[in-house]
N, C-alpha and C positions, 0 to 999 in steps of 0.2 A: 400097606394098603393094597390090593387086587385091582387090576385092572384089566377090561376085554378091552380086546384087539379095535373094537367096533365103537367110535365113538358117538353113541346115538344123539340126537340133540333132541330134546323135549321143547316142542314149542305152543304145547298148549297144557297149563297143568291142572293135574284133578282140583285141587284145592288153592283156593288165594289168599294171600295174605287178609291178616283181622283190617287192612285200613283200605281194604279192597280197588281197584284200577278205575284206569280214565273214566269209561263210561259210566262212572257217578254220578256224575254232575248232569247225567240228561233225565236221570228219573225214570229210563225204560222209554223213554222219546227216541223218535231216531236224529243222528247228529246231523246239522247240514250237508249237504253232500255237492258235487258240481255235478252237471247235467252231464256230463258225459258220462259219469259213472253211473247214475241212473239209468241211462239209457244202454248202456252194455250190461248190469243184471236184468234188465227185462227183454233180452232176447231171447228171444226162445230157442229150448234145446229139448233134444230127446233123454227122456231116461232109458235104462238098462241095467240087466241087472244077468250074471255069468254066476255062475257057481263051481266054486274051484274046491277041489280036496273036500268037500261035502259042507263049503261054508259059500252061503252067497254074497256078493262082491256087485257093487251098486257103481254104475257108471252114469255122467252125462254126453251127449253128443251134440255139435254143433254143426254146422255146413252140408257139402254135400258127401253123400259117399262116392267111392270113385274118385276123388280126388286127392291128392298126396297129401298122408296122415300125419299128425301131431298127436302124442300123448302127453299130458299134461299130471305130474305124480306131487302129491303134496308132501306135507313133512308129519310126523311124529305128533301123534294125537289131534290131528287136522282132519282135513276132508276135501273131496272133490270142489266144494264151493268156494274153496279160496279162489277157483280159477274163473271165477262166473265173470269177472268184469276185467279178462285179459281175454282169457278165449274167443270171445265173442270178435274182436280185434284179429283173428286168423280166418275167421269162417268164409271167408270170401274167396281165399284159394286155396285152403286145405280142409280135408275129413279132420275135425278134431274131436278128441273125446277125453275126458278125466275122470280117474278114478278113485275110488274110497278103500283105501286098504281094510283089511277082515278086522275089526275090533277097534274102527274107529268108525266116527260119524253113521249114516246109516247102515252098512254091511254087517253081516253078521258077525257075532265073537265067535272065538274059537277055545277049544282047550289047550292049547298051546300052538306057538309062535316062534315061525325059522325065519332066514332070510331066502333062501330059496323058495319056499313056499309066497312070500310076498314080490319075489318076482317070476313067480307060473302067473300068481294073481294081475303081472304086468301085462304080459302075454297072450290071457286069455280074454280081459279085455279088449286091448288090439284085437285080436281075433273077432270077438264079438262084434266092436264097431266098426269092424271093415276096415282098417287100417292096413291092413296086407294086400288089400284089393287093389291098389294102384297101381300103375308100373312102377312106380319109386319105391323106396321102401320108406317107413316111416321112421319122425324121429321122436325120442324123449327128451322132455322136458321135466327135472325134475328138482324141486326143492329140498333143504336139507335132510332131514332121514330117507328121505324118499329116492335122496342124491345115492345113497348108500345101497339101497336095493337098486340102483338104476346100474351100478358097478356090477352087480352079480348078473344082471341080464347081460350087460354088455359083454363080460364074461362067457357067461352059458350061452346067450341068445344072439350075441352081434352079429352077426350073420344077417339078420334077421332085419337089420333095421341098417337106416343111413347112415347116424349118429346118435349123439346122448350128447345134452349141454346139462349140466352138474351146474346148480345155481346155489352155492355157498354151503357147500357137505365138505366141511373139512379132513383132508387126511393128512392127518401129524406126525411130522419127522418122528423118530427115535425119541430124541431127547425130550419133546413135547406133548406126554402121553395125555391122554384126555379120560377121565371117570367114566363107565358104562353108565347105564340107565340104574335107578336107585332100584333094589329090589323090595323095598319096603313099601307096599302097596297100601291102601285100605278102602273100603268102600265109599262111593261120593257123596257128599251132603246134599241134601233136598235141600231148596231154596222158597220161603213160601210163594214169590210170586215171579213170573218176567224179570220186573226189575229188581230184584234183589242179584238175581243171579247173574243177570248182565254187570253191574255195581262189581263182581267177582271175580270179569275176566282180565286180564291181560296176557300179553305176550311174554314168552319163557323160552331163553333166554331171556333175565329180563331188559327190557332195552323201552325207549320211548319211541314213540309212533304219533306222528301230529296227526296221521289221517284217521281221524276217530268213526268215520263215517264207515271206511274199511270194515275195520274192529269189529265195531257193531253190524256189519253185515256178517261177519266171519261167527261172531258171537252168536247172534241167534241162527244160526244152522247149525252150532254146536251144542246146541241144548234139545231136550225133549222133555214131556210132561213125565210126572212121576206123581203116585201117590202122596199127596200132602203141598207139591208145585211143581217144582222145576230140578233137572240135572243134568249133567253132561251125557254126551251119549259113549264115546270113547269107553273099553272096556280099562277099568282101574287097578285089573288086577294081570294085565299084558307083558310086563315086566319081570313077575313072577313066574311067567311060563313062557320065554323069551331065549331061545338059543342062539346065539350071534353066528361064533364057530366061522368067519372068513375075514381075513385080513383084507383091509382095502384097498391096501398100497400094493400088494399082490394082483387085487382085481382090476386096480386101476389100469395096470401094465397088461393086464391079458385082456383087454378092450378089444372085441373085433370090427368097432366097427370108428366112425370118426368121435371127435371126443373136445367140447370148448367149456369154458371156465366162467361164470359170473359170479362177481361179490359183487357185497355193498364192501363201497369204499370204507366205511367205517364200522365196518363189524367187529367185534370183538372176537368171533369164531375164526374168522379168514385174515389176519394180520397177514404182512407183507413174509415173512420166514415160510408161513404155510403156504403161501401163494406161490413161493419159491419153490418150495417141497415138490410141490403135484405138479409143476413147468418141469421140475426137473426127472420126476416120475417118466415124463411123457416125452423126454429128448429136447422140451423149448419149442415144438414144434406145432402148439394146438394153439388157437385163439384164446386168450384171456382178459375177460373184459372188469373193470372194475366199476362199478354204475356210483358216480357223486351223490354224496348225502343221502347214502341208501346204510343201514343197518343190517343185520342179520336178514331179516323178513323183507328181502328187495322188492319183491312185488307191492308190499301195503308201504314200504315207506315213498316208493318213488315207480308208482305203477307206471306212470306214463313214459319215462325214461326205459324201464324195464322194456316195455313193449317195443317202443323202437329198439331196443340191443339187438331182443330176438330177431325184429323184421328183420335188420340189418344181416347178424349174422345167418339166417335161412338163406336171404338171397345172395350173400356170396357164397354158400353151398349151393345153391342151385348151377353156379356158374363156373366152377372148377372142381377138381378131380383131387379126392384125397392121395397124400402121398407119406405122410409120417408112418414109420414101422419101428416099434419100440420091441426089443427082442425076440426079434422075426413075426413078430405079430402084423400085419397090417392093419393099421388104424391112424382116427386122428384128420388133421387138415393138414 
C-alpha cells in the first residue's frame, strides 16, 4: 500500500452509512441548544469574497478592522461556519475572519487542488479582511486539514504572521504513517428533503459528539438545494484532483512564526506519541494543550473549554516574546 506524506483528515464525509447519524432522531427539527450558543450564532458578521487563481473564495468577518487579526481555518470538507459559535467570543478585541477553502462550503470548485493554492487562499483572505492592517501581525487558528495548510503558510509566509495555533492536526512519526485521502470519489447523493439529509450527517473520522446542536448547525450550512432535494456543498471529486506534495514534519520545523498546539485529550488522531513527536520537532518549547473530554473535533466537543484555552493562549502571547529556534529558524514561543 502506498502512503501519502500528508495525513489528510476527512472531517465531513460525502456519504453516510445506511443507519444514518445522530441527527436522525430529530426528524429535521432543531436540537435543544444552550443560550450562549444561540446568542453566538446570532452575532452579526460581514460576508466577503476574494478571487484566488481564478476561483472565488468566501469568508466571514467579525469585530473591528484595525484590531489585531485572527484567521480561523476549518478542516477537510468543512467550511467557515464551523467557527460561527467561536469567533464572536474574540470579536471584542480582534478583527476576526474565517475562510472557506475552494472546493468546500460556498467557495468555488477547481479543476485541480494543491496545498500551495490553499495556502494562497489563507493569505488572500487575511489581506481582504484587513488582518494585516493592525500594528500587530495576525494569528491563524486552524483545525485538522486546515492545520496542514497552515503549516505550509507558516513555512512560506510565516514572517507575515504572529503565530499559528494548530488544532488536532497530527504530524505523525515515521513509524506511524497514515493513509492519504481516498482517490475513489463519486457524485453526491441527493436526499429528498432536508430532514433526510440531516439524518445522514455525522462526523468523520467517526466519533461521538454529545453536542447535537452544534452538529446540526454545521450540517445545515453543509447542505444546498439540488434538483430533487438536498445534497452536500463540497466537491466530491476534490481528492481525485489533489496533489499534497509536501512533508508536514519539514513544514512544521520550517515555520517562521510562533506555534502552539491544541488537541482533544481523547482524540484518536493525536495520541501521546504523536504529540510527543510534534513537540520534539519543535524543540519542546511550544505550548501544547490537551482539552479534557474532547475528541478530534475539539470545538464541537468542548466549545467553551476550547474558547477559554485559546483566549488564555492569545493573552500569554500578548505579553511574551518568542524565543524558540529550530534549525536556525526563529519561531515558537
